[in-house]
GUDREN-586857 format. One line per 4 residues: number of its first residue (from 1); for each residue x, y, z of C-alpha. Coordinates in steps of 0.05 Angstrom, whole numbers, m for minus. Each point is the difference from the previous one (the first is absolute). Example, Ala and Ser with C-alpha at 12.3 -4.5 7.8 and 13.67 -1.06 7.14 Angstrom:
BEGIN
1 = 246/m90/156  27/69/m13
This chain:
BEGIN
1 = 2233/3042/2207  m51/m32/m42  45/m34/m46  31/m42/58
5 = m68/m40/10  10/m27/m62  70/m29/17  16/m79/4
9 = 59/m27/39  30/m66/m32  m19/m42/61  m75/29/m9
13 = 1/m20/m78  28/m71/21  m59/m3/44  m43/17/m57
17 = 26/m53/m47  m11/m57/58  m70/23/11  m13/m5/m75
21 = 32/m65/m3  m41/m30/60  m65/33/m36  14/m34/m68
25 = 15/m72/35  m72/5/30  m26/25/m64  34/m69/m30
29 = m26/m38/54  m79/21/m5  m45/46/m36  m32/67/21
33 = 70/26/33  29/64/0  42/m19/m57  m50/m36/m48
37 = 62/m44/m34  m42/m23/m53  30/m51/m46  1/9/m82
41 = m2/m72/m27  44/15/m55  63/m27/m3  45/39/m40
45 = 32/m31/m58  76/m2/3  9/m6/m77  m56/40/m38
49 = m14/m26/m65  m6/43/m67  m67/34/m14  m54/52/5
53 = m48/14/61  m58/43/8  16/41/67  m51/43/33
57 = 5/44/57  m53/34/37  18/49/64  m61/41/8
61 = 12/57/m53  18/m26/m65  m8/m72/m29  57/m21/m44
65 = 5/m52/m57  69/m22/m24  34/m56/m44  64/m23/29
69 = 49/m39/m37  50/m44/32  61/m19/m42  58/m41/31
73 = m24/17/68  m4/76/m11  m67/43/m2  m18/48/m50
77 = m69/42/m1  m22/m4/m71  m61/46/14  m36/31/56
81 = m75/34/7  m34/35/59  m68/29/12  m25/29/65
85 = m35/m47/44  m6/34/66  m64/5/46  m31/49/m38
89 = 2/m52/m70  m18/m54/42  m60/29/37  m61/m40/m8
93 = 29/m56/m39  m13/m75/5  58/m44/m7  m18/m12/m80
97 = 3/82/m7  73/m4/31  20/m50/m46  m23/34/m61
101 = 38/62/18  62/m49/10  m11/m37/m66  m10/65/m41
105 = 78/13/16  25/m65/m13  m38/m10/m64  39/63/m23
109 = 69/m31/7  25/m7/m65  55/m54/15  m57/m49/33
113 = m7/m60/m42  m13/m76/3  68/m18/32  m19/42/66
117 = m32/m55/40  16/24/72  m18/58/42  39/36/59
121 = m46/47/40  35/45/51  m65/13/47  17/50/57
125 = m58/m15/42  m7/m41/65  m4/m72/m30  7/m73/26
129 = 44/m43/m50  m25/m65/m23  44/m60/m13  m16/2/m78
133 = 31/73/1  m68/40/m4  m22/44/66  m66/12/38
137 = m12/71/7  m7/16/76  m24/73/m4  12/56/m41
141 = 41/65/18  19/64/m33  m78/19/m15  m16/m60/m39
145 = m68/m33/18  m26/m61/m44  m35/m42/51  m17/m54/m47
149 = 77/m24/m3  17/3/76  17/m74/21  2/m25/m72
153 = 59/m18/m47  29/59/m39  43/m30/m57  m49/m51/m23
157 = m63/36/m15  45/53/m40  32/m52/m37  m67/m32/m22
161 = m27/70/m22  59/16/m40  0/m70/m36  m69/20/m25
165 = 11/62/m30  4/m9/m76  50/65/m5  46/m38/37
169 = 45/m49/m41  35/m36/57  m31/m62/38  27/0/72
173 = 12/m51/41  27/14/62  6/65/48  40/13/56
177 = m21/57/49  51/30/51  9/65/40  48/58/m21
181 = 47/m16/50  9/m70/m19  1/24/m76  59/45/20
185 = 27/m63/31  m1/m42/m59  28/55/m42  61/7/42
189 = 5/m78/m19  39/18/m67  57/18/39  30/m68/16
193 = 53/m19/49  m37/9/71  m21/m52/52  m65/35/7
197 = m43/62/m20  m37/56/35  m57/43/m34  m7/67/28
201 = m49/59/m17  12/64/35  m39/56/m34  m78/26/13
205 = m5/m61/45  49/m58/27  2/m76/m4  57/m62/m5
209 = m5/m65/m29  57/m55/6  14/m72/m27  m12/m49/56
213 = 1/m81/m7  m68/m33/7  22/m39/60  16/60/37
217 = m67/33/m3  m34/m43/59  m76/21/m19  7/m37/m66
221 = 19/m67/30  44/m16/m58  62/m41/m1  24/24/m66
225 = 65/50/1  m14/30/m67  m1/75/11  m65/47/m13
229 = m4/74/11  m36/22/64  m33/70/0  10/24/67
233 = m50/64/0  51/28/47  m27/67/m3  m46/m21/56
237 = 62/m10/49  m6/38/63  70/9/16  31/23/70
241 = 21/73/11  m47/38/m40  m17/73/21  m58/35/28
245 = m4/40/m66  m6/m75/m34  m60/m14/44  m32/66/m18
249 = 6/m16/m74  m28/m66/13  m59/23/44  m18/49/m62
253 = 7/m52/m53  m63/m38/m28  30/m67/17  22/16/77
257 = 45/m55/32  19/m34/m67  58/10/m48  42/35/53
261 = 62/m15/m28  m21/28/m65  m26/65/31  72/12/28
265 = 38/m9/m71  m42/4/m57  m9/54/m51  m75/4/14
269 = 14/14/73  67/41/3  m38/64/m16  m49/m13/63
273 = 58/m12/45  30/73/m16  m73/27/5  m13/m31/72
277 = 75/22/18  m16/74/m16  m74/2/18  5/62/33
281 = 26/40/m61  m36/11/m65  11/m56/m44  m45/m10/m62
285 = m46/m61/15  15/m39/m60  75/2/12  26/m65/m21
289 = 65/m41/m9  14/38/m67  2/66/41  41/m25/49
293 = 56/m21/m54  m8/72/m26  19/24/71  64/m44/m2
297 = 9/18/m75  m7/76/14  32/16/79  2/74/m17
301 = m69/7/m8  m20/m31/77  23/9/72  60/m38/28
305 = m45/m38/47  m48/m16/m66  61/m27/m33  23/m42/56
309 = m69/m34/14  m3/m9/m77  60/m45/m2  m10/m26/68
313 = m59/m35/m24  25/m26/m67  64/m26/33  m44/m39/53
317 = m38/m27/m56  59/m28/m33  24/m28/61  m62/m37/20
321 = 2/m29/m72  68/m23/16  m19/m32/63  m59/m40/m37
325 = 43/m24/m48  45/m24/57  m56/m36/33  m18/m38/m57
329 = 68/m19/m17  7/m26/66  m64/m45/m16  34/m25/m68
333 = 64/m13/34  m29/m44/62  m50/m36/m51  71/m16/m39
337 = 65/16/29  33/m14/m72  m32/74/m23  58/47/1
341 = m14/41/m56  m70/28/m13  m22/45/m62  m50/55/11
345 = m42/25/m50  m33/65/20  m52/43/m36  m29/66/19
349 = 9/80/m1  21/8/72  58/m54/m6  32/24/m57
353 = m10/75/21  62/49/10  6/71/12  17/53/m57
357 = 68/13/29  17/m75/0  13/2/74  m48/m46/18
361 = m19/m64/m29  m57/m41/35  29/m65/m29  73/13/27
365 = m31/12/70  m39/m63/1  65/m37/m24  43/33/52
369 = m56/m16/56  m5/m69/m14  71/m16/m3  m3/12/76
373 = m56/m46/5  11/m64/m38  25/m65/31  69/m13/m9
377 = 25/m29/m71  m63/17/m30  m8/62/m53  m61/26/m35
381 = 16/32/m69  m49/51/m28  m10/m21/m75  2/51/m57
385 = m61/38/m4  m54/m41/m33  m40/19/m64  m76/m11/5
389 = 10/m54/54  m78/m13/2  m1/m22/m70  70/m37/m3
393 = m16/m35/67  m76/m19/m22  31/m31/m64  49/m41/37
397 = m53/m28/43  m40/m20/m58  61/m42/m22  8/m27/64
């Protein structure tokens, strides 16, 4: 039966966790590994000072600008605006043209005043982080193509452009640039009482970040024991126990050989797995993750086999996420055996999904599976569902 192809035993999941641990370790030792393990040189503040921050977020569809205020360690979004900024809106733009579009949104923030001097920028494209908290753009994704910005700083030119705009009252002194997974991790820091934290994204794509001591990131050759976030780019993990169906989905993708883990678990590919499993049947060409969820939520409308396969694909996704969390946890505990309680900050529609009958919860399946895989005496607790983690996390970074 088709659904059995996607089954994974506890032993196989442990092998996947161990394989990821090994790949993370390799990424911490040297660059250009399967797991990139990109250090983000922002040491998260333990005690966040009061103040207002300009938080920016650009992930490929919209650009958002917000004013985030911290009082007594708690964040509140005073105002948030957005404008389309996809491949269509950026076509043919030079850097100043891009920054002009961003500045137009920022200038419309009514709560932006002279007291706002710092910027936190969630920039969800591949970038190498600098020691000053800025980042160097490595390449564009999601159809964006502004060649003049590649291998250049992301934050500094934007800061200078905003400071030269007469209709923006504030004068900015500093900008911190971070990935959305790291922003999610930072947003989770608002819940105290944990020995360490993990940031996880499971939506259209997937990725993880963890807090690690500088002296355990071998490729940095740094003896300092302060912790910084490491963006794993874990979607590129090539796990054991993938199937022929996974191989076909990869072969038909536009980035063959890469992001194998992401192609097995994320919303952007769950529909592709289902279509490939039923390639001998008439399934609409643009069947996607939303269609897969529709099958689970409307079982009477589909065959028993289709329902079983749809559920099997979802459940394997959740179990693979659990295995990846176990693998990262093993790294964190190896680095510091005192780590016993880890806070897990999660963003992404797939992770928080459940069926209409309330009989299935992706999060609950991840948690149940993870209990079987964690090292003895170690707990990973899912934090409360975060509100606007990209904006809150960026603001925390700006104050760190």
